[in-house]
DRENRODREN-744748 format. One record per residue: x, y, z of N, C-alpha, C, O, CB in turn. Coordinates in steps of 0.1 Angstrom, whole numbers, plus 5000, padded with zeros to 4 digits. Glycine has a CB too. Layout:
# DRENRODREN-744748
XYZXYZXYZXYZXYZ
...
END
This chain:
# DRENRODREN-744748
445958979104445658889094444558739103443358719099447358829086
444958689113444058619126442858729125441758669122444958629144
442758859126441458909121440258889109439058899107441658999120
441458859103440758849089440358699086439358679079441758899076
440958609090440458469092439458429101438858329101441558379095
439358529109438158549119437158539112436358439109438058679128
437258689107435958749098435658649087434458639087436458899090
436158579080435958459072434958379078433858359073437258389070
435658309093434858219097433258269103432258209102435658159107
433358389107432158449107430958489102429958519107432358499108
431458489088430558509075430158369071429058359067431358569062
430958269072430558129071429558069080428558019075431558049072
429758079093428958059100427358129102426258069104429658069108
427658239101426258299099425358289088424158309088426258409100
425858249079425558179062424858049068423658019065427358129049
425857959078425157839078423857819087422857739086426057729081
424257939098423057939107421657989105420757949112423357989117
421458099091420458109085420057989076418957949076420558209080
421157949068420057849058420157719061419557639055420457849041
420757689069421157519075420057529091419257439093423657489081
420157619098419857599111418357689113417657669122421157649121
418157769103416657839101416757949109415758009112415257739106
418058009114417658099124417658249118418658289112418658089136
416558329121416258449116417758519114418858499120415258539125
417358599102418758649099418958769111420158759116418858719080
418458849115418858959126419358859139420458869143417259079130
418858809143419758719154421058629152421858599161418858609159
421058609134422258559134423458639130424658609132422158459128
422758769123423958879121424258939136425358969141423459029108
423158959143423759039156424558919165425758939167422459119168
424058819169425358729178426558729173427558729180425158579179
426558719154427858699149428558829148429758819144427858629136
427958949151428659089151429659069167430859059169427259249151
428459059176428759049190430258989189431259049189427658949199
429958819189431158709185432558809182433558819189430758609170
432058869168433358909160433959019170435159019174433058969145
432859119172433659209181434759169190435959189189432759279188
434159089202434659049212435958949210436758929220433658999218
436158899197437358809188438158929185439358899190436858729172
438059039180438859139176438959209185439259319181438459199166
438859219202439359249207438759409214439459469222440459239200
437459439211436859569210436359549223435559459226435859609197
436959649233436659639251435159609253434259629245436959799259
434959549265433359539269432459619273431259609273433159479278
433259749275432759879283433560039276434460019268433359849302
433360139278433960229271435160239280434960219292433160349268
436360289275437760289282438060439272437660479261439060119278
439060509282439660609279441060609281441460529290439160699284
441960679275443460649272443760779282442960859286444060669253
445260779284445760909294445361039290444861139296447360929295
445661019278445361189268443561199265442961279258446261179246
442861099274441361149272440461109260439261139259441361299272
441361029250440360929238439860809244440460739252441260869222
438460809239437460719242437260639233436560669223436560759244
437860509234437360399228435760329231435660279243438460299232
434760329224433560269225433960109229434960049225432760299211
432960059238432759919245431759909231431359999224432059909263
431359739231430859679222429759669224429159619214431259579220
428859699233427759789231427359899225426259919222427459799238
428059979225427960099218428360099207428060189199428460189223
429159989205429960029189428459949181427959989171432259919185
427559809190426359789181425359889183424659919173425659659183
425059949192424059999190424360159181423360209176423559999204
425460229178425960309168425460239158424460279153427260339167
426260129152426160039140424260059137423760109127426859849145
423860019143422259989143421460119142420360129136421759899158
421960219148421260369149421560429138420660489132421660469160
422860429134423660519121422760439110422260529102425860499118
422460339107421860249094420360279097419760309086422160069094
419460289108418460359107418360529104417360589100418060339119
419560599108419260709103419560739089419160839083419860789110
420360649082420360679068419460589060419360599047421760649064
418760519066417760459055416660419061415560409055418260329048
416660389073415160339083413860429078412860359075415360369103
413560569078412760629069412560619060411560599054412760709068
413860619053413260609037412560469035411460459030414660609025
413360359040412260239037410760249039409760239031412460119045
410760279051409060309055408460389046407460349039408660389071
408960499043407960599033407960559019407060569011408460749033
409260489016409160369002408260309001407560318991410060259001
407860219015407160069017405660129014404760069007407359999036
405460279020404060299023403660359008402760329001403660399037
404660459005404160448987403560348981402360328977405260448978
404760258979404660108975403460068976402760038967405560008982
403060078988401559968991400560088985399860058975401059919014
400460208989399760298979399260268965398160238961400560398977
400660288960400560258945399960098940399160078931402260278941
400360018947399759868946398059888951397259838944400659748957
397759938960396559948967395360038954394359978949396860048985
395760148951395260208940395560178926395260258917395660328942
396160038922396560008911397660088903398160048893395460018906
398160218909398760308901400260268898401060338892398560438906
400460128903401860058902401559968890402559918885402459958918
400159938884399559828876399459948863399759908852397959748884
399060098868399160158856400760198849400960208837398360288859
401660198858403160268856403660188846404160228835404360248870
403260008851403959918844403459908833404159848825404059828849
402359938829401359978817402260068805402660038794399960088823
402260188813402960278806404260228800404460238788403160398813
405160168808406160118805406360048797407460058792406460088810
405259938791405259848783404859918772405259888761404559748786
404160008774403660098761404560148755404660108743402760208763
405460218758406660268755407760218752408460268743406960328761
408160118758409459998761409059868749409859818742409359918782
407359858752407359708749407759618759408559648767408159678737
406959478757406859398768407959268765407959158771405259368769
408859298755409459158750410859178762411459068764409959158729
411059268766412359308770412259348786413159428790412959438762
411459308794411059358807412159358816412059428826410159288813
413259268814414659268823415059388822415159478830415859168820
415359398807416559518804415759638807416159708816417259528788
414759658801414159808807414059798823414359918827412359838800
413859738832414059748842415659808851415959868861413559648844
416259748840417559738848417959878843418659958850418859588845
417359908828417860078824417260168830417860268832417660128810
416260158834415260268847416160278857416560388861413660208854
416460128864417460198877418560288875418760388882418060098884
419360218862420560298857420560438858421460508863420760268844
418960468851418760648851418660708862419260818865417360708844
417660618873417560668886418660698891419060808890417060598894
419360618897420360598905421560688899422660658904420560458907
421560788888422560888888422260978895423361008901422760938877
421261058899420961148907420661078924421061138933419761218900
420060988924419360898936420660798939421360748930417760798931
420860788954421560668960420860508955419660518951421360688979
421160448954420660308953419860268959418860198955421360218954
420060298975418860268982417860348981417060288974419060268993
417460428983416260498979415760488965414560498964416560638983
416560478952415960388938415560258940414560218933417160378926
415960178948415360018947414060058954412960028948416259888957
414060138967412760148974411560218967410360178968412960218985
411960308962411060378949410860308940409660298939411460498942
411660228932411360168916410660028926409560018920413160128903
410759918936410059838936408659808931408359718924410259808945
407759918935406359888925406159858913405359778908405559988924
407159938906407059928891407459768889406859708880408060038883
408459708897409159648895408359498895408159418887410059688902
407959518910406459388911405659358896405659258889404959468922
404859528895403959528883404059468875403259388870403759608877
405359508870405959418853405859258861404759188859408459478846
406759208868406159078869404959018867404658908861406359038878
404159128876402659058876402159078860401658978854401359138889
402359208854402159268838402659138828401959068821403259438835
403859128830404759008821404758888824404858808815405959018819
404658858839405058708842406158688840406458568840404558608835
407458778838408858758837409158698852408258698861409658908833
410258638854410958558866410958718876411758808873412858478861
410058728888410558808895412258838904412758938910409658798901
412758718902414158738907415058788892415758888895414858578915
415258748878415758818871415358968874416259038878415458768858
413859028874413559128877414459218889414759338888412359098878
414759148898415159248911416459238909417159338912414759188927
417359088903419159148898418959268887419859348884420358988888
417959268882418659378871418359498878419159598878417859378853
417159518885417059648891418259668898418959768894415959668901
418659588909419959598918420759678910420959798912420659468922
421259578897422459588897422559698882423659728876423259428897
421359748877421159878869421559978882422560048881419359898860
420759998893420960078900422060118905422360238909420560068906
423059968907424259988916425360068904426060168904424959808923
425059998896426160078885426160198883427260248887426160038872
425560288878425360468878426160508897427060578899422860528877
425060428908425660448918427060498921427360618924425460358921
427960378921429260398919430260438907431360478911429560318921
429960438893430360488886430360668881431260728876430160408882
429160698883428460838879428160998887426961028890427060798876
428961068890428561178896427261228891426961228879429661268894
426161298905426661358915426161268925425661318935426261488917
426161118926426161048938427661088945428761118940425860868935
427261088960428761118972429961058966430861128960428761028988
429960918966431060848967431760838956432760768958430760728972
431860888945432260918933433161068930434261088926430960908924
431961158935432261288937433461338946434261428945431161348941
433261208958434161278965435861198965436961228970433461308981
435561078958436861008953437861118937439061118936436060828946
436861168930437261248924437961368928438961408921436461248920
437461428937438261558946439161538950440061618948437761608956
439561398958440661328964441861318955442961328958440361188967
441061288940442461228933442661368923443861358920442161048923
442461418920442661548918441561548901441961578890444661588918
440561518904439961498891438561588895437661568888439561308886
438361658904437361718908436861788900435561788899437361778917
437661868891437661938880437261928864437062008855438661948880
437161778866437261688852435961618854435761518846438661568851
434761658865433961568866432961508854432461398855433361618874
433061598844432061558828432861438822432161348817431861708813
434361408822434761348822434761178828434761068823435061418823
434761238840434161108849433161038848432960918850433861148860
432461128844430761068840431161028828431160908830429261198838
431461048817431560968806432360868806432160758800431761038796
433760888814433860688813433260648822433260518820435360618816
432360668835431560608845430760528834430860408832430660718855
429660618825428860548817429360498806428460458799427860608815
430760498801431160408794431360248797430960168789432060458791
432160218811432360148820431160058825431159938826432960218828
430060158828428660068830428260018819427259938820427560148835
428760028807428359948795428459768798427659678798429459998782
429959778799429959598799429259568813428659458814431659528799
429259668825428759608837427459548837427259428841428759718847
426359638830425059588828424659488819423659418819424359668826
425859488810425959348800425959238809424859178812427259318790
427159218815427359118823426259098833425758988834428459148830
425859188841424759148852423159098845422359018849424559298863
423059208832421659138826421758998824420858928829421159198812
422958928816423058818811422558688824421858588824424558808805
423358758836423058688849421958668853421358568858423658738859
421558788851420258808857419158678854418658608862419658938850
418958678839418258618830418558488836417558438842418558648815
420058408836420558268839419458258852418458188852422358258844
419958328861419658288877418258288877417858178881420258408890
417258368873415958388871415458248866414358208871415758508861
416058168856415458028854415857958864415057868867415757958841
417157968872417257908886416657888899416757798907417957928888
416157998900415858048916414358068910413958078898416858208924
413258088924412058118923412258168939412958128949410957988919
411558278938411558358952410258368956409358348948412258508953
409858408968408658388973407458468967406258448969408658408985
408158588958406858688949406758528935405558478933407858918939
407758478930407658398919406358278923405458248915409158338916
406558248934405658118940404258158945403458078951406458038952
404058288942402458338944401658308932401258408926402358498947
401458198929400458168914399558218910399358258898399858068914
398658218922397358298919397458438917396558478910396458288929
398458538921398558688916399158658907399158768902399258798922
399658598899400458578885399758538876400158568865401458508886
398758448877398158398869397058428864396558358855398058308873
396558558867395558618863395758678851396858678847395058698870
394758728844394558788830395058938832394858998843392958788823
395558978824395959138822394259198826394159278835396759188803
393059158819391859228821391359218834390759318839390859198814
391659078842390959038858391759118867391359138878390958878863
393259168861394059218876393259378871392359418879396559208877
393359438862392659528859391259588866391059688873392659498849
390259488862389059478868389159468884388359518891388259368862
390059418889390159418903390859528911390959528924390759308905
391159618904391459778908390059858911389959948920392159858894
389259818902388059938904388460018897388759988885387859998916
388460128901388860268892390660268893391260218903388160438899
391260338881392360328880393160498881392660578874392460258868
393960528885394460688884394760678865394760588857396260728895
394960828866395360848854396860838854397360838865394860958849
397560838844399560848845399760948849400860928855400560858833
399461048849399761198857400061128871401061088878398161328857
398461118872398261118888399161008893399761038904396761098893
399260878887400560718892401760758892402660728900400660568880
401960848877403760858884404360958887405560968885404960828875
403561088895403761148904404561168920405161248926403161148902
403861028922404561008936406260948937407260958945403560878942
405960888922407860848920408760938912409960928914408060698911
408261028903408861108896409061248900409961318894408161098886
408161298911408361378924410061358932411061408930406961328935
409561268942410861258946412261238939413361248944410661188953
412061208929413561148918413561288914414761298916413361008901
413261408911413461538905413461598916413661718914412461578895
413361568928413661688940414961598947415261658957411961718954
415561498946416661458948417761478936418961488939416461328951
417461478926418061528915418361708913419261758906417161488903
417561758922417761888923418661918935419262028936416361948924
418861818945419761858954421061828949421961918951419361798967
421561698944422361658939423161788929424361818930421861548935
422361858922422461948911422962078922423862158919420861978901
422262078933422762218939423962208946424562308949421862268948
424562058950425862058956427462048947428562098949425761938964
426661968935427461998925428162068921429362048919427162008921
427062228916426962358909427662428923428162548922425062428904
427862358934427962478946427062608946427362728944429562528945
425962568948425162688951425262798964426062748972423862638952
424962888967425062928976423563008982422563038975426162998973
423563018995422463108997421362998995421462888991422463238986
419963079000418463019000418562938992418762818997417263108997
418562948976418762838968419162718970418562608967419262858960
420762718978421262588979420362528992419962418992422862588982
420062609002419362529014418262489011417962379016419162599025
417162559002415762488999416262338991415862228995414662588988
416962358982416962258970417762168979417462048977417762308953
418962188991419362068994418162019003417661899001420762069001
417662089013416462059019415161939017414561849023416062159019
415262029001414061938995414561828986413661758981412962018985
415761808983416661708978417061598991417561488988417961798973
416761629003417161529015416161399010414961429005416761609034
416661259011415161159007414761149012413861079008414861059004
414461199032412961159034412361299031411161289028412561109051
412861409031411661509028411361499010410261539006412161689035
412061459002411861408989410761298986409961298976413061368985
410761168997410061058997408961119009408061039009410960909000
408761209018407561289021406661319015405461289017407761369024
407261399002406561468994405961368987404661368987407161568986
406661258980405961198975405061098979404361038970406561168969
405061078993403761039000402461119001401361069002404161029013
402761269000401861358997401061318983399861328983402461478997
401561298974401061298961400261118959399361088952402461338949
401261038968400160888965399160908977398560808978401160698967
398761008986397760988994396861038984395760988985397761049007
396961128976396161218966395261118959394061128957397161308955
396360988953395760868947394460818954393360818951396860748947
395360798970393560758974392960828975391960768979393060688983
392760958973391961008973390961018958389761008958392361098979
391661028950391160998935390360858930389360848923392360988927
391060778936390360628936389160558948388760448951391560538936
389160718952387860678963388260588975387360528981386660578955
389560578977389860458988390960528999391960469005390760298978
390460669001391360699012391060689028391760729037391760819010
389060609030389560589042390260419045390160379057388360639052
390660369037391860269040393160289042394060199043391860209031
393360439045394860459044395460419060396460349062395160639041
394760479068395060429081395560259079396560229073393760459091
394560159085394560029079396059989070396959919075393360029069
396060059059397260039048398660059056399459969057397160169035
398760199063399960249069400460129081401560079082399560399077
399160079087399459989095399759869094400459819102398759969101
399259789079399959679074401359709068402159619070399259619064
401759799061402759849057403959839069404959769067402459979052
403659919084404559909089404859809097405659829106404659979092
404059679094404459539098405259489092406259429097403759449099
404959509077405859459062407459479065408359399066405359579046
407359699067408559709068409359679080410659689080408659799065
408759659091409659609103410759519104411759559109409059559110
410659379099411559269096412559349086413759319089410859139089
412459449075413059479062413959609074415159639071411759529045
413759629079414259749089415459689098416659719099412859809099
414859609104415659549115417459449110418659459114414459439122
416559369098417559309095418359399089419459369093417259219088
418259509081419259639073419859669085421059649085418359789065
419359719095420259729105420959669111421959719118419859749111
420559529110422059469119422859449109423959449112421959309128
422559429095423859419084424959569088426159569088423159429063
423859699093424959789095426059769107427259799105424259919098
425459709120425659649131427259559125428459589128424159549137
426959459116428359389112429359489105430559469104428059249101
428759589100429659669091430659759101431859779098428659779082
430259779109430359879122431359789129432559819127428759919133
431159699135431859609143433459619137434559659143431059429142
433159549119434659519115435059669111436259679110434859389101
434359779110435159929109435959949119437060009119434160049109
435459879131436159959145437159819152437759819163434560019158
437059729144438159609148439359649146440159619154438159469140
439959729133440959759131441259689114442159719106441759719143
440159579112440859509099440759609086441459559077439959359096
440259729084440659809076441659869072442159899061440359859077
442159899089443459949092444559869086445359919078443759959106
444459769089445259649084445859669071446859719068444459519083
444359609062444659649048445359739045446259709037443859669043
445259869048445459989044447160009047447860089042444460089052
447459909057448759929060449759859051450959889050448859889071
448659749043449359659040449659679024450559609018448659549045
448659789017448559819004449159828997448759818986448259889002
450559848999452059888998452259748985452359768973453359879017
452059628989452059508984451159508969451259438959451459418995
450459608973449659578955450059688946449459688935447759568953
450759788948450959898944451659858929451659948920451659978955
452259748928453259718916451659678902452059648891454759538921
450459678904449659668893449059728884448459668875449159618895
448959858884448759968880447560028881447560138887449059968870
446459988876444860038875444259928882443459968891444160068858
444359838880443859688886444359748905443559758914445259498876
445359758906445859808924444359888928443559818934447759978925
443960038924442760078929441459968932440859948943442560168921
441159918921439959808919440259728933439559748943440159688902
441459638933441559538940441559608954440859558962442659448936
442259718958442259768976440859798974440259768984443359938982
439959858962438659878970437759788970436759818977437959988966
437659658961437259568963437259508977436259458982437659518956
438559518983438759428996438259509008437959469019440359388999
438359649003437759729015436159709014435559699025438259909015
435559709005434659699005433659569008432559569013434659748997
434459429003434059339007434159299027433459219035434559268997
435059379029435459379046434659429055434359369066436659449049
434159559050433459669059432059699053431159749060434259809061
431759669037430359649038429659779025428959769016429959669057
430259899031429960019025430760049012431960039010430160109036
429760089003430560128991431260228990432360228985429960148982
430260358997431060488999432360529006432960629004430360549003
432360419015433660409027434660339016435760389014433360289044
434460239009435260149004435960298989437060298984434059968999
434960398987435760488978436160558981437160598974435460518970
435860638993436660778996437860719002438960769000435960889008
437660589012439360529021440560499011441760529013439160349031
439860448998440860408987441160528979442260528974440460298978
440660618977441060748970442160798980443360818975439660868969
441960808990443160859000444360798999445360868999442860829014
444260648997445460568999445760638987446260748988445360399000
445360588974446060598958446560748955447360788946444760548945
445960828963446160998961447361008957447661048946445861098974
448160968967450260978968450260878961451460858964451360968984
449860768953450860678946450260678932450260578925450860518953
449760778928449260778914450360818898450260818886448060898917
451460858908452760928899453660768898454160708888453861108910
453560708913454060518910453260448904453760368897454260428922
451860448905451160378893450960408876450360338867449860368897
451460508876451460548862449860618858449260608847451860408853
449260678872447660728866447860888872446860958877446060618876
448860938870449061048875447961168861447361258866451061068876
447861148850447761218840445761258843445061208851448261118825
445561348836443661398840442961258838442261198847442661528827
443361218820442561128821443060958828442860848822442061138807
443360958832443960828842443660838853443360748861445460798843
443660958857442860988873441860988871441460878875442861098882
440961048865439761038861439160888862438260858869439761088847
440060788851439860648851440260578866439860478870440760578838
440760628870441360568884439760598895439260518903443060688890
439460718892437760668902437060578895436460498902436460808902
437060548884435960478882436060308885435260218886435560508867
437660308885438260178890438260148904438360038908439660158887
438160278911437960258925436060208931435660148941438560418931
435460278920433860248922433660098914432860028920432760398914
434060078907434059908904434359818914433859708914434959858895
435359858924436159748934434959788943434359688948437859788941
434359948946433259938958432159898954431159968956432860068965
431859768945430859728943430859568944429959488942430359798932
432459538949432259398946432959328958434159338961432859348931
431859248965430959238967430159278978430459288990431059148965
428759308972427559308984427459168989427459058982425859348979
427459179003427159049008426359109021425659209021428658949011
426559009033425659029046425859139053424959179061425758919056
427359219052427559319057427159449055427459529063428359329056
426259469040426059599033424559589036423859489037426459619015
424359669038422559729044421859689029420859619029422259959049
422359739017421759688999421759558996421359518985422759738987
422259489006422459349004420859289012420159199008424159299010
420559359024419259289029418159359021417359289015419059309044
418159489022417259569010416459499002415259449000417959649001
417959508995417459408980416859278983415759268977418859368971
417059168990416859038994415359079002414359018997418258959005
414959159011413859149014412659179005411659119002413759219024
413159289000412159378987411859248979410659208979413059518975
412659188974412759098963412258958971412558868964414459098954
411958938978411258838984412558688987412358558986409858818972
413458748991414358658985415158609000415458699008415558748972
415458469004416558449014417458509014417658619009417058349013
418358429024419658519028420358419017420958469007420358529049
420458269017420758189010420658258995421658308990420058079014
419658248990419058338978419858438971420358438960417958428984
419858568983420758668985421858678976421958748966421158658996
422958578983423958518980424258458966425158488959424058428989
423458398964423558378946422858458937422758428925423058248941
422258588945421758658933422358818937423358848930419858658931
422158868943422958998947424559008947425359078941422459028963
424758898958426458898959426958858946427958928943427058788971
426558738936427058688928427258788917428258808911426458588925
425858878914425658988903426559078904427059118893424559068903
427059138918427759228921429259188919430059278914427359258933
429659078922431058998915431359008900432358998893430858838917
429959038896430058978878429959118872430359138861428658848870
429259208880429659368877430859438876431359508867429059438884
431259398890432959418893433759398884434259498879433759348903
433959278878434659218873434759238856435659208848434459118878
433659288854433059278838433259448837433559488826430959198836
433259538846433859678847435259678845435859718835433659738860
435759618854437459648857437659578840438259658834438359528876
437359468832437859468821437259568812437959558801437659348817
436359658811436459788801437159888806437459978798435159858796
437559898820438259978824439559958821440260068818438059998836
440259858820441459788814441559818800442559888796441459638815
440559768792440759828777440759988777441560038769439459778768
440160058782440360198784441560258788442060368784439460238792
442160168798443660228801444660228793445660278795444260188811
444260138780445260128770445360198758446160198748445260008766
444160298761444160388749444060548757444260638750442560348737
443760588770443760708774445160728777445960638781442860728786
445560848775447160898774447260938791448360988795447461058761
END
């Protein structure tokens, strides 16, 4: 319990240092991670027990958290940022926004970007999805002059909903298998889609509300958004055609969807290996980058590629380092034993039925930052308790997967790499990130829980 109190104090100190003390988020998060690790009793150096078990020292824990985040999302951020920069330079992002408006109209861009995110994140992780779709979001902001904050929150929440609710993303699939619902993935997908509706509606209303209250760095660039449509189009010179504009985004999505399908269908042999390889986010985005470079050639801007890459790496650097620092904080918390304490005392929550898996998952998510870890850990704890909770039927075990997913999005804050990715790409300060990303994930989770409780009354 003392460790949990220390964690809460550490988060408050970190927020104050960033927002009031104007300390850079990277330095603030790293300092808080180090101090929290020392308070939690993580040893200064690696130690070995009599049986040979090695306990990592604080420096190794920090290094593992930093490098682990880079391994998972670092290259994806760089490739996605480079694709986005090319789409912006060639006018392809503007062309894509124009195509979206032609199909969906320009009256509800916030809803449109949210639904696009929801659809894309079914086969693609929310991190990769945000990086891929961010150029379209920015172009729609310029094209429709709607709030950049509202569009950022809508895209983030749309991606998040399908990421935690709908297979074949890894978290829901792993939880379903643990809870004995692995053979009912179609039912899990249907229930996940149904529960995502109230989550999307709640987050949509909040996105529109908070967009009127907060201005991001993008919103303050009045000179970029005040130009007319014709002026913006003329500024790009030769625009790529629709097919050329869409391929750097659609091809990586299709490749990642293929990799997810191969895993879900349990393909074997060369087909599985090739599909999985191409579906890896790094490879899929690399292929997308090749198509993006083709855009530079088509629009006669290939000579600018070196300077564009150099500038993009400068922009991506702060995003990478801040995101990795969030991974360090999550790693320190995971090693500290806080999750183990919560798990050991989980029986006290077991009398609240379908709310129990939600609550436990939300506690684990808020404590250590990873939605996937919260999903898989909670599923392992809940599995032997399904009978006690009255959740053992096929339909209710599938709904339990969704309840755990709802908890695993509640809430995203400083120890979650997705929080920093959304904040940095959306031009939000850390304080604004708490008012947007953290609160919208709270709203999403609670709205989803309401839908889950209603479904639990009808399911056998």
